[in-house]
BAGU-640613 format. One record per residue: residue in three letters; x, y, z of N, C-alpha, C in turn. Coordinates in steps of 0.2 Angstrom, whole numbers, padded with zeros to 4 digits, always signed. Example, Ala and Ser with C-alpha at 12.3 -4.5 7.8 and 13.67 -1.06 7.14 Angstrom:
BEGIN
ALA+0066-0028+0039+0062-0022+0039+0066-0016+0039/SER+0064-0011+0035+0068-0005+0036+0064+0000+0039/
This chain:
BEGIN
MET+0373+0521-0157+0371+0514-0153+0366+0511-0157/ARG+0365+0506-0161+0359+0501-0165+0359+0500-0158/ALA+0348+0498-0159+0346+0500-0155+0344+0491-0159/SER+0341+0486-0153+0338+0480-0155+0330+0480-0155/ASP+0328+0473-0155+0321+0472-0157+0319+0476-0149/ALA+0323+0471-0145+0322+0468-0137+0320+0476-0133/GLU+0325+0481-0137+0326+0490-0133+0321+0491-0137/ARG+0315+0491-0144+0313+0496-0146+0306+0490-0144/GLU+0303+0485-0142+0300+0484-0137+0299+0487-0132/ARG+0304+0488-0128+0304+0491-0123+0301+0499-0121/VAL+0306+0501-0127+0300+0507-0128+0292+0508-0128/ALA+0290+0504-0132+0282+0503-0135+0280+0501-0128/GLU+0281+0500-0121+0280+0497-0117+0280+0503-0115/ILE+0284+0509-0114+0284+0515-0108+0278+0518-0113/LEU+0277+0518-0119+0272+0522-0122+0266+0519-0123/ARG+0264+0513-0120+0259+0512-0122+0256+0511-0111/GLU+0258+0513-0108+0257+0514-0101+0255+0522-0100/ALA+0259+0524-0105+0258+0532-0105+0250+0533-0109/VAL+0249+0530-0113+0243+0533-0116+0238+0531-0114/ALA+0237+0524-0109+0233+0522-0105+0232+0526-0098/GLU+0236+0531-0094+0236+0534-0090+0234+0542-0094/GLY+0234+0542-0100+0231+0551-0101+0235+0553-0103/ARG+0243+0550-0104+0248+0557-0105+0248+0557-0111/LEU+0246+0555-0113+0250+0553-0123+0241+0554-0127/GLU+0241+0556-0133+0232+0556-0135+0234+0552-0139/MET+0229+0545-0142+0231+0541-0144+0233+0543-0152/GLU+0235+0546-0156+0237+0551-0162+0244+0552-0161/GLU+0244+0553-0155+0254+0556-0153+0256+0546-0151/PHE+0253+0544-0150+0257+0537-0148+0257+0534-0152/GLU+0251+0535-0157+0252+0527-0163+0259+0532-0167/GLN+0260+0536-0167+0265+0540-0170+0271+0540-0167/ARG+0273+0540-0162+0278+0539-0157+0278+0534-0160/LEU+0273+0526-0156+0276+0520-0160+0277+0517-0164/ASP+0275+0521-0170+0276+0517-0176+0284+0522-0180/THR+0287+0525-0174+0293+0529-0174+0299+0524-0172/ALA+0294+0522-0167+0301+0518-0159+0301+0508-0164/TYR+0297+0507-0168+0296+0501-0172+0302+0501-0177/LYS+0304+0505-0181+0307+0509-0189+0315+0511-0184/ALA+0316+0513-0178+0322+0518-0175+0327+0509-0176/ARG+0331+0513-0178+0337+0509-0178+0343+0511-0173/THR+0344+0515-0170+0347+0518-0166+0344+0522-0158/HIS+0349+0518-0154+0348+0523-0146+0347+0530-0147/GLY+0347+0536-0152+0346+0541-0153+0341+0543-0154/GLU+0337+0538-0160+0331+0540-0160+0325+0536-0157/LEU+0325+0531-0152+0322+0532-0147+0322+0535-0141/GLU+0327+0536-0139+0326+0541-0133+0323+0546-0133/PRO+0322+0552-0137+0317+0554-0139+0311+0554-0137/LEU+0308+0549-0138+0302+0545-0138+0297+0544-0130/VAL+0304+0545-0125+0299+0544-0120+0303+0549-0115/ARG+0306+0555-0116+0310+0558-0113+0308+0564-0111/ASP+0299+0565-0111+0296+0568-0109+0290+0565-0104/LEU+0292+0559-0104+0285+0556-0099+0291+0553-0091/PRO+0287+0551-0089+0289+0552-0080+0292+0545-0079/ALA+0298+0544-0076+0301+0542-0074+0306+0541-0081/VAL+0306+0543-0086+0311+0541-0090+0314+0548-0092/GLY+0314+0552-0090+0315+0560-0091+0323+0560-0093/SER+0326+0558-0085+0333+0558-0085+0338+0556-0089/ALA+0343+0556-0089+0349+0553-0096+0351+0549-0092/SER+0350+0545-0086+0349+0538-0082+0346+0535-0084/SER+0339+0536-0081+0333+0534-0083+0332+0533-0092/VAL+0333+0533-0097+0334+0535-0103+0335+0531-0106/ALA+0342+0529-0102+0348+0524-0105+0345+0518-0101/ALA+0343+0520-0097+0340+0511-0094+0334+0508-0100/VAL+0331+0514-0105+0325+0510-0108+0326+0505-0111/VAL+0332+0508-0113+0337+0504-0119+0342+0498-0118/GLN+0343+0499-0112+0350+0494-0108+0345+0485-0113/PRO+0350+0483-0114+0348+0478-0117+0347+0473-0111/ARG+0342+0467-0114+0339+0464-0109+0346+0457-0107/SER+0344+0452-0102+0348+0446-0101+0342+0440-0106/GLY+0347+0433-0105+0343+0430-0109+0342+0428-0115/SER+0337+0426-0119+0333+0425-0125+0332+0432-0126/ALA+0330+0438-0122+0329+0442-0126+0333+0447-0127/ALA+0342+0443-0128+0349+0448-0128+0350+0448-0134/ARG+0353+0451-0136+0358+0450-0145+0361+0442-0143/TRP+0362+0440-0148+0372+0434-0149+0374+0438-0147/SER+0376+0444-0149+0381+0447-0146+0382+0447-0141/GLU+0379+0451-0134+0379+0451-0129+0378+0444-0125/ARG+0376+0439-0127+0379+0434-0123+0385+0428-0124/ILE+0388+0431-0130+0395+0425-0130+0400+0430-0127/GLY+0407+0425-0124+0410+0429-0121+0411+0427-0113/ARG+0406+0424-0111+0406+0428-0104+0411+0421-0100/PRO+0411+0422-0093+0414+0415-0091+0411+0409-0091/ALA+0413+0404-0089+0410+0397-0090+0408+0396-0083/THR+0402+0396-0084+0400+0393-0076+0399+0385-0076/SER+0397+0384-0080+0396+0375-0080+0400+0371-0088/THR+0403+0365-0084+0409+0364-0091+0406+0357-0090/GLY+0402+0354-0089+0398+0346-0086+0395+0347-0084/GLY+0389+0339-0084+0387+0337-0081+0387+0328-0081/PHE+0384+0325-0074+0388+0318-0073+0379+0316-0071/ALA+0375+0311-0070+0373+0307-0067+0372+0298-0069/LEU+0373+0297-0062+0372+0289-0060+0366+0288-0055/TRP+0363+0284-0059+0355+0282-0054+0351+0288-0053/GLY+0351+0293-0059+0348+0300-0054+0349+0306-0060/GLY+0349+0312-0058+0348+0318-0066+0353+0326-0063/PHE+0353+0325-0069+0355+0333-0070+0353+0337-0075/ARG+0352+0345-0070+0349+0348-0075+0355+0355-0075/ARG+0354+0360-0083+0358+0365-0084+0352+0367-0087/ARG+0350+0374-0084+0344+0377-0087+0343+0385-0083/GLY+0342+0390-0089+0339+0395-0084+0344+0400-0087/ASN+0348+0404-0084+0353+0410-0085+0361+0407-0082/TRP+0362+0401-0086+0370+0404-0084+0373+0402-0092/THR+0380+0399-0090+0386+0401-0096+0389+0394-0096/VAL+0387+0391-0102+0389+0383-0107+0398+0384-0107/GLY+0403+0381-0105+0406+0381-0107+0410+0379-0115/ARG+0415+0381-0116+0420+0382-0125+0416+0372-0127/VAL+0418+0370-0120+0418+0359-0122+0415+0360-0114/PHE+0407+0357-0116+0404+0354-0111+0404+0345-0112/THR+0403+0342-0109+0404+0334-0105+0398+0334-0103/ALA+0392+0330-0105+0388+0326-0101+0390+0318-0102/PHE+0387+0317-0096+0389+0309-0096+0379+0306-0091/ALA+0377+0300-0090+0371+0299-0090+0371+0292-0090/MET+0372+0288-0085+0371+0279-0083+0368+0279-0081/TRP+0363+0276-0081+0356+0273-0078+0353+0280-0074/GLY+0353+0285-0079+0351+0291-0077+0348+0297-0082/GLY+0347+0303-0081+0345+0306-0085+0347+0314-0085/GLY+0348+0317-0090+0351+0326-0090+0347+0328-0094/ASP+0348+0335-0091+0343+0340-0095+0349+0345-0095/ILE+0349+0347-0104+0355+0354-0103+0350+0359-0108/ASP+0346+0362-0105+0343+0370-0108+0348+0376-0112/LEU+0350+0378-0118+0353+0383-0119+0348+0391-0121/ARG+0341+0388-0120+0338+0394-0123+0341+0402-0120/GLU+0341+0401-0113+0342+0407-0110+0349+0407-0107/ALA+0354+0402-0110+0361+0404-0108+0363+0407-0111/ASN+0373+0407-0108+0375+0412-0112+0380+0408-0114/PHE+0386+0412-0117+0389+0406-0121+0399+0409-0119/GLU+0402+0404-0119+0410+0406-0116+0411+0408-0124/ALA+0411+0405-0128+0415+0406-0134+0409+0404-0139/ARG+0412+0409-0147+0407+0409-0153+0406+0400-0153/GLU+0412+0396-0155+0413+0390-0156+0411+0385-0148/THR+0408+0381-0147+0406+0379-0140+0406+0368-0142/VAL+0404+0366-0141+0408+0357-0142+0403+0354-0135/ILE+0399+0352-0137+0393+0348-0132+0396+0341-0133/ARG+0398+0338-0129+0399+0330-0130+0393+0327-0123/CYS+0390+0321-0128+0384+0318-0123+0386+0309-0124/PHE+0386+0308-0120+0389+0300-0118+0382+0297-0110/THR+0380+0292-0114+0372+0291-0109+0374+0282-0112/ILE+0373+0279-0107+0373+0270-0107+0366+0269-0103/MET+0363+0264-0107+0355+0264-0103+0352+0273-0099/GLY+0353+0279-0100+0351+0282-0099+0347+0286-0105/GLY+0347+0291-0102+0346+0298-0108+0346+0306-0104/LEU+0349+0310-0111+0350+0316-0109+0347+0319-0116/HIS+0344+0327-0114+0341+0328-0120+0342+0337-0118/VAL+0343+0340-0125+0346+0347-0125+0341+0351-0128/THR+0339+0358-0126+0334+0362-0128+0336+0367-0130/VAL+0337+0369-0140+0343+0374-0140+0334+0379-0143/PRO+0339+0386-0143+0333+0390-0147+0334+0390-0155/PRO+0328+0389-0160+0328+0389-0167+0334+0394-0168/ASP+0335+0400-0167+0338+0406-0171+0348+0402-0169/LEU+0348+0396-0163+0356+0395-0164+0357+0388-0170/ASP+0363+0391-0170+0367+0388-0176+0371+0379-0171/VAL+0365+0376-0174+0366+0369-0171+0367+0365-0177/GLU+0373+0358-0172+0375+0353-0180+0376+0347-0175/VAL+0371+0340-0176+0371+0334-0171+0373+0332-0176/ARG+0378+0328-0171+0384+0322-0175+0385+0318-0169/GLY+0380+0312-0168+0381+0307-0163+0380+0301-0165/ILE+0381+0294-0163+0381+0289-0164+0374+0285-0158/GLY+0367+0282-0161+0365+0276-0156+0368+0269-0157/ILE+0368+0267-0155+0369+0257-0154+0364+0255-0147/MET+0360+0250-0150+0353+0250-0148+0352+0254-0145/GLY+0349+0262-0147+0349+0268-0144+0345+0273-0149/GLY+0346+0278-0147+0343+0285-0154+0350+0291-0152/PHE+0350+0293-0156+0354+0300-0156+0351+0304-0164/GLY+0348+0311-0160+0342+0312-0165+0342+0320-0161/GLU+0337+0325-0167+0335+0330-0166+0330+0330-0170/HIS+0325+0336-0168+0317+0336-0170+0315+0345-0167/ALA+0313+0348-0173+0311+0354-0171+0306+0358-0170/LYS+0302+0358-0163+0294+0359-0163+0292+0366-0165/ASP+0297+0371-0165+0295+0376-0168+0302+0378-0174/GLU+0300+0380-0181+0302+0382-0186+0309+0385-0184/SER+0314+0380-0186+0322+0384-0186+0326+0387-0191/ALA+0330+0392-0188+0333+0395-0192+0341+0399-0189/PRO+0345+0398-0191+0353+0400-0187+0352+0407-0188/ALA+0351+0412-0184+0354+0419-0185+0361+0420-0186/PRO+0363+0425-0192+0369+0427-0193+0372+0428-0190/ASP+0373+0430-0185+0379+0430-0178+0378+0424-0172/ALA+0374+0420-0173+0372+0416-0167+0380+0410-0166/PRO+0379+0410-0159+0384+0405-0160+0384+0397-0165/ARG+0391+0393-0162+0390+0388-0167+0391+0382-0163/VAL+0386+0377-0162+0385+0372-0154+0383+0366-0161/ARG+0391+0361-0159+0390+0355-0161+0390+0350-0156/ILE+0387+0347-0156+0383+0341-0152+0385+0335-0152/THR+0391+0329-0152+0392+0322-0152+0392+0319-0148/GLY+0394+0314-0146+0395+0307-0141+0389+0301-0146/PHE+0390+0299-0141+0385+0291-0141+0379+0289-0138/ALA+0375+0287-0138+0371+0283-0135+0370+0275-0136/LEU+0371+0271-0129+0371+0264-0130+0366+0261-0125/MET+0362+0259-0130+0356+0255-0127+0351+0264-0123/GLY+0352+0270-0124+0347+0276-0121+0348+0280-0126/GLY+0345+0285-0125+0345+0290-0129+0349+0298-0130/VAL+0348+0304-0136+0350+0309-0133+0347+0313-0138/GLY+0344+0316-0138+0338+0321-0141+0338+0328-0142/VAL+0339+0331-0148+0339+0336-0147+0336+0341-0149/GLU+0334+0346-0146+0325+0348-0149+0324+0357-0150/HIS+0325+0359-0154+0323+0366-0156+0315+0368-0154/LYS+0317+0373-0147+0310+0376-0145+0312+0381-0143/ARG+0306+0386-0143+0308+0395-0139+0306+0393-0132/SER+0308+0399-0128+0306+0396-0124+0302+0401-0121/LYS+0295+0399-0114+0289+0401-0115+0290+0409-0114/ALA+0295+0414-0113+0296+0422-0113+0298+0424-0119/GLU+0300+0418-0124+0303+0422-0130+0294+0421-0134/LYS+0290+0418-0131+0287+0415-0135+0279+0422-0134/GLN+0280+0426-0126+0274+0429-0126+0277+0437-0127/ARG+0284+0438-0128+0287+0442-0132+0286+0445-0139/LEU+0285+0437-0143+0284+0439-0149+0275+0438-0151/ARG+0273+0434-0144+0265+0438-0147+0261+0443-0145/GLU+0266+0448-0140+0264+0452-0137+0269+0460-0145/ALA+0273+0457-0148+0275+0460-0153+0270+0461-0159/GLU+0267+0456-0160+0263+0454-0165+0257+0458-0165/ARG+0253+0456-0158+0250+0460-0157+0249+0468-0157/GLU+0256+0470-0154+0256+0477-0157+0255+0482-0162/ARG+0259+0475-0168+0258+0479-0174+0254+0479-0177/GLY+0248+0473-0175+0242+0472-0176+0238+0478-0175/ARG+0239+0481-0171+0237+0486-0167+0238+0492-0171/LEU+0244+0493-0173+0246+0502-0175+0243+0499-0185/GLU+0243+0491-0186+0243+0492-0196+0234+0493-0196/LYS+0229+0494-0189+0224+0495-0190+0223+0501-0189/GLY+0227+0505-0185+0227+0512-0186+0228+0518-0189/GLU+0232+0515-0195+0234+0516-0200+0232+0516-0206/GLY+0226+0509-0205+0220+0508-0208+0214+0514-0210/ARG+0215+0515-0207+0207+0524-0203+0208+0527-0208/
């Protein structure tokens, strides 16, 4: 089975712990780390941690490369799950959908004199094609999407606004689900923001630092 970036990073974490404890020499650590980042399959990853504590058995080795949940998981692992929510309603109040939840293939949101927060950054999807319908009257709806999600925004603002902006650079992944956001805002607003989660930003920073350390080691 092909390895994901999250699985490679997980093996790298175990290697870093091993070198910190003195179980690996720095030269061997750098060699294994380089192999881990270049690995394409689970079969290439498993030997790198097989002789280290807590990962020597077949079950524990499998756990090392087990896919993560949320934004760390591959898109293929986040599609096809049973929906946990198909809509949200707010009247003189608010609703929130965020974290590890599964959005239905059709999700309808309505806010009147209130607001709603729909966060898809850690969400799973019932289907590869998803429609989110947003309707607001003198209220507001905010949809947050990861930069690599395939998103199309088509809505109408009447004495209000219906639009999107990117806080982080946006580029849809080839295997990402497609989400269409439609509806209207009457004297209110619907905003779609492309933004990475804090957890995803942290993972990217750690991976970049590790690659930097590896490159410095190769340059010695």
